[in-house]
C-alpha positions, 0 to 999 in steps of 0.5 A, spaced: 488 478 492 494 476 497 494 481 503 500 485 502 503 489 508 503 495 505 495 495 505 493 489 510 489 494 515 485 497 509 484 490 506 481 488 513 477 494 513 474 492 506 473 485 508 469 487 515 465 492 511 463 487 506 458 483 510 454 489 513 455 495 508 457 493 501 457 500 499 462 502 504 466 496 502 466 498 495 468 506 497 474 504 501 476 499 496 476 505 491 480 509 495 485 504 496 486 501 489 491 506 486 496 504 491 495 497 490 495 498 482 502 502 483 505 496 487 502 490 483 505 493 476 511 488 477 515 484 482 520 489 482 515 494 483 512 490 489 519 489 492 522 496 491 516 501 492 511 496 496 516 495 502 517 502 502 510 504 503 509 499 508 516 501 512 514 508 511 507 507 514 510 503 520 515 509 521 522 507 518 526 507 512 528 502 507 536 501 508 537 495 503 534 494 496 533 488 492 532 488 485 531 495 482 533 501 484 528 506 486 527 512 481 525 519 484 519 519 480 517 512 483 519 514 490 515 520 490 509 516 488 510 511 493 511 517 498 504 519 496 501 513 497 504 511 503 501 518 506 494 517 503 494 510 506 496 513 513 499 510 519 497 503 520 491 503 524 490 498 530 
């Protein structure tokens, strides 16, 4: 999988854990997987909602859309995933 900005810090953590504790890596992957699946439904979902998840985790709003316009349901899902991923870890 190509590392995407919406969850790259979690993917780094999974990669690092895999070498020493595969079970911990698996648990963390399972925690992050719903957000990954949500944004990887299509390129439109990725550009519409994936960038919002990344932006919200960085503390700012998306001002311009490319492709599809977000739906209320999609925004609710994206916000929930952004909150579950938390702010970017350093």
